[in-house]
C-alpha positions in Angstrom: -26.0 96.2 7.7 -25.4 93.7 4.8 -25.0 95.2 1.3 -24.8 93.4 -2.0 -22.3 95.1 -4.3 -22.6 93.7 -7.9 -21.4 96.4 -10.2 -18.0 95.6 -11.6 -17.1 99.1 -12.6 -17.5 100.3 -9.0 -15.3 97.4 -7.8 -12.6 97.6 -10.4 -11.9 101.3 -10.8 -9.9 103.2 -8.2 -11.4 106.3 -6.6 -12.7 107.9 -3.4 -15.7 105.6 -3.3 -13.6 102.7 -1.9 -12.6 104.4 1.4 -16.0 105.9 1.8 -17.6 102.4 1.4 -15.2 100.9 3.9 -15.8 103.6 6.4 -19.5 102.7 6.7 -18.7 99.5 8.6 -21.2 97.5 6.5 -20.7 93.8 5.6 -20.1 94.0 1.8 -20.8 90.9 -0.3 -19.2 91.4 -3.7 -20.5 89.7 -6.8 -19.6 90.1 -10.5 -22.6 91.4 -12.2 -24.8 91.6 -14.1 -26.4 88.8 -12.1 -28.9 86.5 -13.7 -32.4 86.0 -12.4 -31.3 82.5 -11.1 -28.4 84.0 -9.2 -30.5 86.9 -7.8 -33.2 84.4 -6.6 -30.5 82.3 -5.0 -29.0 85.1 -2.9 -32.1 87.3 -2.3 -33.3 87.6 1.3 -29.9 88.1 2.9 -29.4 91.8 2.3 -30.4 95.2 3.7 -29.5 97.0 0.4 -28.5 96.4 -3.2 -25.8 98.5 -4.7 -26.4 97.2 -8.2 -25.7 97.5 -11.9 -27.9 95.7 -14.5 -28.9 92.7 -12.4 -32.2 91.0 -12.9 -34.3 92.5 -10.1 -37.8 91.2 -10.8 -40.9 91.2 -8.6 -40.1 87.6 -7.6 -36.6 88.7 -6.5 -38.0 91.7 -4.6 -40.6 89.6 -2.8 -38.0 87.1 -1.7 -35.8 90.0 -0.6 -38.4 91.2 1.9 -38.7 92.0 4.7 -35.0 92.7 5.1 -34.4 94.7 1.9 -34.6 98.5 2.7 -33.3 100.2 -0.5 -31.9 99.6 -4.0 -29.2 102.0 -5.2 -28.5 101.7 -8.9 -25.1 102.5 -10.2 -26.1 104.3 -13.4 -29.3 105.6 -14.9 -30.9 102.7 -16.8 -33.7 101.2 -14.7 -35.1 98.7 -17.2 -33.7 95.7 -15.4 -35.5 96.6 -12.2 -39.3 96.0 -11.9 -40.1 99.6 -10.9 -43.8 99.0 -10.6 -43.1 96.2 -8.1 -40.8 98.4 -6.1 -43.6 101.0 -5.8 -46.1 98.3 -4.7 -43.6 96.9 -2.1 -42.5 100.4 -1.0 -38.8 99.8 -1.8 -36.9 103.0 -2.7 -34.9 102.9 -6.0 -32.1 105.4 -6.3 -30.1 106.2 -9.4 -27.4 108.6 -10.7 -28.5 111.0 -13.3 -26.1 113.5 -14.8 -22.8 111.6 -14.2 -22.0 109.9 -17.5 -23.4 112.0 -20.4 -20.0 113.2 -21.6 -18.2 109.9 -21.6 -21.2 108.1 -23.3 -21.3 110.8 -26.0 -17.6 110.4 -26.5 -18.0 106.7 -26.9 -20.8 107.2 -29.4 -18.4 109.2 -31.5 -15.7 106.7 -31.1 -18.0 104.0 -32.6 -19.2 106.4 -35.3 -15.6 107.3 -36.4 -14.4 103.8 -36.2 -17.2 102.7 -38.5 -16.8 105.6 -40.9 -13.0 105.3 -41.2 -12.9 101.4 -41.2 -10.7 101.6 -38.1 -10.9 98.0 -37.0 -10.0 96.8 -40.5 -7.0 99.1 -40.7 -5.7 98.2 -37.2 -6.2 94.4 -37.8 -4.3 94.7 -41.1 -1.3 96.6 -39.8 -1.0 94.4 -36.7 -0.9 91.4 -39.1 1.9 93.0 -41.1 -0.3 94.0 -44.0 -0.8 97.5 -45.6 -4.4 97.0 -46.7 -6.3 100.2 -47.3 -10.0 100.6 -47.5 -11.6 104.0 -48.4 -13.7 105.5 -45.6 -16.2 108.3 -45.2 -16.3 111.8 -43.8 -18.8 112.8 -41.1 -18.9 116.4 -42.4 -22.5 117.2 -43.7 -23.8 113.7 -42.8 -27.3 113.7 -41.3 -27.5 112.2 -37.9 -30.8 111.4 -36.2 -31.0 111.2 -32.4 -33.7 109.4 -30.6 -34.0 111.3 -27.4 -32.6 114.7 -26.5 -31.8 114.2 -22.8 -28.3 114.8 -21.3 -26.6 112.2 -23.5 -28.4 113.1 -26.6 -27.6 116.8 -26.1 -23.9 116.0 -25.8 -23.9 113.9 -28.9 -25.6 116.8 -30.7 -22.9 119.1 -29.5 -20.2 116.9 -30.9 -22.1 116.3 -34.2 -22.5 120.0 -34.7 -18.7 120.5 -34.1 -18.1 117.9 -36.9 -20.2 119.9 -39.3 -23.0 117.3 -39.3 -26.7 118.1 -39.8 -28.4 117.1 -36.5 -32.0 115.8 -36.4 -33.8 114.6 -33.4 -37.1 113.1 -32.0 -38.1 113.1 -28.4 -40.7 114.1 -25.9 -38.2 116.3 -24.1 -37.1 119.3 -26.2 -34.7 121.8 -24.8 -35.3 124.9 -27.0 -32.0 126.5 -26.1 -29.9 123.5 -27.0 -31.9 122.9 -30.2 -31.2 126.5 -31.3 -27.6 126.4 -30.3 -26.8 123.3 -32.3 -29.3 123.9 -35.1 -31.2 120.6 -34.3 -34.1 119.9 -36.7 -37.1 118.6 -34.7 -39.2 115.7 -36.0 -42.7 114.8 -34.8 -42.4 111.1 -35.3 -39.7 108.3 -35.6 -40.8 107.6 -39.1 -40.1 111.2 -40.1 -36.7 111.0 -38.4 -35.6 107.7 -40.1 -36.6 109.0 -43.5 -34.5 112.1 -43.2 -31.1 110.9 -42.0 -28.0 108.8 -42.8 -27.2 107.8 -39.2 -29.5 106.8 -36.3 -28.3 107.0 -32.7 -30.7 106.2 -29.9 -30.3 107.9 -26.5 -33.6 107.0 -24.9 -34.7 104.8 -22.0 -35.9 101.2 -22.7 -39.6 100.7 -22.1 -42.5 99.1 -23.9 -42.7 102.0 -26.3 -39.1 102.1 -27.3 -38.5 98.3 -27.4 -37.4 97.5 -31.0 -38.0 101.1 -32.0 -35.3 100.4 -34.6 -37.0 97.8 -36.8 -37.3 96.6 -40.3 -40.0 99.0 -41.3 -38.0 102.1 -40.1 -34.7 100.9 -41.5 -36.3 100.6 -44.9 -37.0 104.3 -44.8 -33.3 105.1 -44.6 -31.0 105.5 -47.7 -28.9 102.5 -48.7 -25.5 102.5 -46.9 -26.8 104.1 -43.7 -25.3 103.5 -40.2 -26.8 102.8 -36.8 -24.9 103.4 -33.5 -26.3 102.1 -30.3 -24.9 103.1 -26.9 -28.3 102.9 -25.2 -29.7 99.4 -24.7 -29.5 96.3 -26.9 -33.2 95.8 -26.9 -33.8 99.1 -28.6 -33.0 97.3 -31.9 -34.7 94.4 -33.6 -31.6 92.3 -34.0 -32.9 90.2 -36.9 -33.8 93.4 -38.8 -30.4 94.9 -38.2 -28.7 91.8 -39.6 -31.0 91.6 -42.6 -30.3 95.3 -43.3 -26.5 94.7 -43.1 -26.7 91.7 -45.4 -28.8 93.5 -48.0 -26.6 96.7 -48.0 -29.4 98.9 -46.6 -27.0 99.4 -43.6 -23.3 99.9 -44.2 -22.6 99.2 -40.6 -23.8 98.8 -37.1 -21.8 99.7 -34.0 -22.9 99.2 -30.4 -21.7 99.2 -26.9 -24.7 97.2 -25.7 -26.3 93.8 -26.5 -29.6 92.1 -25.7 -27.6 89.5 -23.8 -24.7 90.6 -21.6 -22.2 89.1 -21.4 -23.1 87.5 -24.8 -22.8 83.8 -25.7 -19.7 83.1 -27.9 -22.0 82.5 -30.9 -24.0 85.7 -30.6 -24.8 86.7 -34.2 -23.6 90.3 -33.9 -20.1 89.5 -32.5 -18.7 88.1 -35.8 -20.6 90.0 -38.5 -18.1 91.7 -40.8 -20.0 95.0 -40.8 -20.5 95.2 -37.0 -18.4 96.7 -34.2 -19.2 95.7 -30.6 -17.6 97.0 -27.5 -18.3 95.3 -24.1 -20.6 98.0 -22.5 -17.7 100.3 -21.5 -19.2 103.5 -22.8 -19.4 105.0 -19.3 -16.4 103.2 -17.9 -13.7 105.8 -17.6 -11.4 106.8 -14.8 -13.4 110.1 -14.6 -16.9 108.8 -15.0 -16.8 105.7 -12.7 -15.8 107.6 -9.5 -18.6 110.1 -10.2 -21.2 107.4 -10.7 -19.8 105.3 -7.8 -19.8 108.3 -5.4 -23.3 109.3 -6.4 -24.7 105.8 -6.0 -22.9 105.3 -2.6 -23.9 108.7 -1.2 -27.5 108.0 -2.3 -27.4 104.8 -0.4 -25.8 106.4 2.7 -28.3 109.2 2.8 -31.3 106.9 2.3 -30.2 104.6 5.1 -29.7 107.7 7.4 -32.9 109.2 6.3 -31.3 112.5 5.4 -29.7 114.3 2.4 -30.2 114.0 -1.3 -31.1 110.5 -2.6 -32.1 110.9 -6.3 -35.1 108.6 -5.9 -36.4 107.2 -9.2 -39.7 105.7 -8.1 -41.1 108.2 -5.7 -41.1 106.0 -2.6 -39.0 108.5 -0.7 
C-alpha cells in the first residue's frame, strides 16, 4: 500500500497519529503541500491513497491516478480543491474531517479581529523597534458583526462575539434555532441585507460557485465607512481588487485574513504589504490540540475505508 501524505500540519505536529500511521506498514511518500497541479500530474498514478491537504486534485489528476487510486482522505473540511463531481463519476471515495477544528478557527478569527481593532501589529512593531508610538484603537463592545454561514465555526464565532457584547447578525441556509436564540443572532434573508446592517463581515461558508467573490464591490459599498472584513474561510470568497479599492478609499478600515487565493503567495502579492491588512499563513486550525484531532480523524477514516469497516465520514457518497 503506497500512500501520498502531503499535509504539512500532519507531518510537523507531534501526536498519536504518527505511531498509528507507522503501524499500518504502508509505504508513505511525504511531500510538502499544497501541491500544484503540475506536481500532482507528475506524481499521479503511483499511489493507492491520498492523505491530502489543499492540493490540486482535478479530474485530470484523478484520471491519471487510476486504476490504482482507491481513496482520498482529506485532512480538514474544505473540499474545494478536489473535483468532487469527478470523484463521483470515477467512484473514488472522498473522506473528510468535520467537527475537529471549529474552536481553534473561531479563536483565530477573534485573534485577527482584536489585532485589527487594537492596532496590535503597529504597536508590536513599534516597541520592538524601540519606539513608543501609540495609535488609538476600537472596542468590539456593541459592534455589529455579520457572519456568512452558521455551521460549526460560525456558531463558535457567534458564541465569542456574544461574550464580547457584540450584536450578532448572520445569513445562511443552515439555521440552528437554539443557537440563534442563545446568542441573540439576528437572521437575514439575503447577503445584501446582512452587509447593509453590520460593521464587520466574517465569512464561514464553503467555497463554491455561489459563494465565490460573495464579498465584492457592490456589497462592500453597502457597509458604513470604516468597516472591517475578517476572512478565515477561503481566499476566493473575496474579490481581492474590491477589497483593496475599499481599503484605499476608506470604506474599509482593515482587512485581516488567514487565507489567500494563492498559497503560498508570491512575494509581491498585493495583500501582503498593504498597511491596512493583516495576513497570517493559514494557521487558523494549526494548534497542538486541533492538529492531532484532524490527523487522527483523517487517518482513521483512511484505515477504515481501506479495511471496508468502521466510520469513514465520506463527503461524496461513494461509500
